[in-house]
C-alpha positions in Angstrom: -111.0 60.5 -33.9 -111.8 58.0 -31.2 -109.6 55.1 -30.4 -111.2 51.8 -31.3 -111.0 48.2 -30.2 -113.4 45.6 -31.6 -114.1 44.1 -28.2 -116.0 47.2 -27.2 -118.4 47.5 -30.2 -122.0 48.1 -29.1 -124.5 45.3 -29.7 -127.6 47.4 -29.8 -127.0 49.4 -33.0 -128.5 48.0 -36.2 -126.2 46.6 -38.8 -125.4 48.8 -41.8 -123.4 47.6 -44.8 -122.4 50.9 -46.4 -121.9 54.5 -45.4 -123.4 57.6 -47.1 -119.9 59.1 -47.4 -118.0 57.9 -50.4 -114.4 57.1 -50.0 -112.4 58.6 -52.9 -108.7 58.6 -53.9 -108.3 62.1 -52.4 -108.7 60.6 -49.0 -105.5 58.5 -49.2 -101.8 59.3 -49.3 -100.4 56.7 -51.7 -96.9 58.1 -52.1 -95.3 55.0 -50.4 -97.0 52.6 -52.8 -96.1 54.8 -55.8 -92.5 55.0 -54.8 -92.3 51.3 -54.2 -93.5 50.8 -57.8 -91.0 53.3 -59.2 -88.1 51.8 -57.3 -89.0 48.3 -58.7 -87.9 49.5 -62.1 -91.1 48.4 -64.0 -91.0 47.9 -67.8 -93.7 50.5 -68.3 -93.4 52.9 -65.4 -96.5 55.0 -66.0 -98.9 52.2 -66.7 -97.5 49.8 -64.1 -97.4 52.4 -61.3 -100.9 53.6 -62.2 -102.1 50.1 -61.8 -100.3 50.0 -58.4 -102.2 53.2 -57.4 -105.5 51.6 -58.6 -104.8 48.5 -56.5 -103.7 50.5 -53.4 -106.8 52.7 -53.6 -109.4 50.1 -54.1 -107.9 48.0 -51.3 -108.3 50.9 -48.8 -111.7 51.8 -50.1 -113.1 48.3 -49.6 -111.4 47.9 -46.2 -113.0 51.2 -45.2 -116.5 50.1 -46.3 -116.1 46.7 -44.6 -114.9 48.3 -41.3 -117.8 50.8 -41.5 -120.1 47.8 -40.6 -118.1 47.4 -37.4 -119.5 50.6 -36.1 -123.0 49.1 -36.0 -122.4 45.4 -35.4 -121.1 43.1 -32.6 -117.7 41.4 -33.0 -119.2 38.5 -34.8 -121.0 40.7 -37.2 -117.9 42.7 -37.9 -115.9 39.6 -38.7 -118.7 38.4 -41.0 -118.7 41.8 -42.8 -115.0 41.8 -43.3 -115.1 38.2 -44.7 -118.0 39.1 -47.0 -116.0 42.0 -48.4 -113.3 39.5 -49.5 -110.8 39.9 -46.7 -109.6 37.1 -44.5 -110.8 38.3 -41.1 -109.1 35.5 -39.2 -105.6 36.1 -40.7 -106.0 39.8 -40.2 -107.1 39.1 -36.6 -110.1 41.3 -36.9 -111.7 39.9 -33.8 -108.7 40.9 -31.7 -107.7 44.0 -33.6 -105.4 46.2 -31.6 -106.0 49.8 -30.9 -106.2 52.0 -34.0 -108.4 54.9 -35.1 -111.8 53.8 -36.3 -113.7 56.1 -38.6 -117.4 56.3 -38.8 -118.1 57.4 -42.4 -121.6 58.4 -41.5 -120.3 61.1 -39.2 -117.0 62.0 -40.8 -116.0 63.8 -44.1 -113.5 61.2 -45.3 -111.0 63.7 -46.9 -107.8 62.4 -45.2 -107.3 58.9 -44.0 -104.3 59.0 -41.7 -101.6 56.3 -41.0 -103.1 55.6 -37.6 -106.5 54.6 -38.9 -107.6 51.0 -38.9 -108.1 51.3 -42.7 -104.4 52.1 -43.3 -103.2 49.6 -40.7 -105.0 46.7 -42.3 -104.1 47.8 -45.9 -100.4 47.9 -45.0 -100.6 44.5 -43.3 -102.1 43.0 -46.5 -99.5 44.8 -48.7 -96.5 43.9 -46.6 -97.4 40.3 -46.2 -99.0 39.7 -49.6 -102.2 38.4 -47.9 -104.6 37.1 -50.6 -107.9 38.9 -50.8 -111.0 38.8 -53.0 -112.3 42.4 -52.7 -113.9 44.6 -55.3 -111.2 46.2 -57.4 -113.4 48.0 -59.9 -113.1 51.8 -60.5 -115.9 53.5 -62.3 -114.9 55.6 -65.3 -118.4 55.9 -66.7 -121.2 58.3 -65.6 -119.9 58.3 -62.0 -116.3 59.0 -63.1 -115.1 61.0 -60.1 -112.9 58.3 -58.5 -111.5 57.4 -61.9 -110.5 61.0 -62.5 -109.1 61.4 -59.1 -106.8 58.4 -59.2 -105.6 59.4 -62.7 -104.9 62.9 -61.4 -103.1 61.5 -58.3 -100.8 59.6 -60.6 -100.2 62.7 -62.7 -99.3 64.7 -59.5 -96.9 62.0 -58.3 -95.1 61.8 -61.6 -94.9 65.6 -61.6 -93.3 65.6 -58.2 -90.8 62.8 -58.9 -89.5 64.2 -62.2 -89.2 67.7 -60.7 -87.2 66.3 -57.7 -84.9 64.4 -60.0 -84.4 67.4 -62.3 -83.6 69.6 -59.3 -81.1 67.1 -58.1 -79.3 67.1 -61.5 -79.4 70.9 -61.7 -77.8 71.1 -58.2 -74.9 68.9 -59.4 -73.9 71.4 -62.1 -72.5 74.3 -60.0 -70.8 71.6 -57.7 -69.1 70.0 -60.7 -65.4 70.5 -61.5 -66.2 70.1 -65.2 -67.4 73.7 -65.6 -66.0 77.1 -65.0 -68.3 79.5 -63.1 -69.5 81.2 -66.3 -70.0 77.9 -68.2 -71.8 76.3 -65.3 -74.3 79.2 -65.1 -75.0 79.0 -68.8 -75.4 75.3 -68.8 -77.7 75.5 -65.8 -79.8 78.1 -67.5 -80.1 76.3 -70.8 -81.0 73.0 -69.1 -83.7 74.7 -67.1 -85.1 76.3 -70.2 -85.0 73.0 -72.1 -86.8 71.2 -69.3 -89.6 73.8 -69.1 -90.0 73.6 -72.9 -90.5 69.8 -72.7 -93.2 70.3 -70.1 -94.9 73.1 -72.2 -94.8 70.9 -75.3 -96.4 68.1 -73.4 -99.1 70.4 -72.1 -99.8 71.6 -75.6 -99.9 68.1 -77.0 -102.2 66.8 -74.3 -104.4 69.9 -74.5 -105.1 69.2 -78.2 -107.0 66.1 -77.1 -109.7 68.2 -75.5 -110.0 71.0 -78.1 -112.6 69.2 -80.2 -115.7 67.8 -78.4 -115.7 64.0 -78.0 -112.0 63.7 -78.9 -111.1 63.6 -75.2 -111.8 64.9 -71.7 -110.1 65.9 -68.6 -109.1 62.3 -67.7 -107.4 61.9 -71.1 -105.5 65.1 -70.4 -104.4 64.0 -66.9 -103.4 60.6 -68.2 -101.5 62.1 -71.1 -99.6 64.5 -68.7 -98.9 61.6 -66.3 -97.3 59.7 -69.2 -95.4 62.7 -70.2 -94.0 63.4 -66.8 -93.1 59.7 -66.5 -91.2 59.9 -69.9 -89.4 63.0 -68.7 -88.4 61.3 -65.5 -87.2 58.2 -67.4 -85.1 60.3 -69.7 -83.6 62.2 -66.8 -82.7 58.9 -65.1 -81.0 57.7 -68.2 -79.2 61.1 -68.5 -80.8 61.7 -71.9 -81.0 65.4 -73.1 
């Protein structure tokens, strides 16, 4: 990716509002935003942290589309496009934006938006400083449901990871504990592992039932159900419940 500074945008290229390439959840690593939500101890971990993922994704998506205009406009046009997208260009210092990686979505397959991109830089500035915005926060779950399915699946994967990590931590503490003999420790370890796997298999069976009969559910229902299940397992582990 080329380094970008708004001062050197060419004036001769026609202004374009949107790119042909669609920005989708798969392009963004939202682990930090997810972990921040989990660590805040929300009342409803799955729902609240899924909302946090929605907000983090749509923020980056709309910044990306707004900055796309900057590939084809002068500095004034770039500032106008960012403002029009619902972002405070002045407070974000768009006209004097420091060096960061600018992506042209017309020329790039946007599969992985890195931390050094202007999209991620601006998104983190907004999140860190609670900068008010008025950008589009909608996610389509209708006919064009791909971004909806992807953000739900991303939540499911994050909850899978976090509950697995917590369970591994608890298992590791067993052989190190002085409360068990070697034989007892091994048996307890084995039984807990089996119980944990049975919980996951039961959740998969329960969630799969939603998609057996047509019109009862779809893949998004399954992903959401499993995300909730993994969140519940994580919550039980955190509270030391069996």
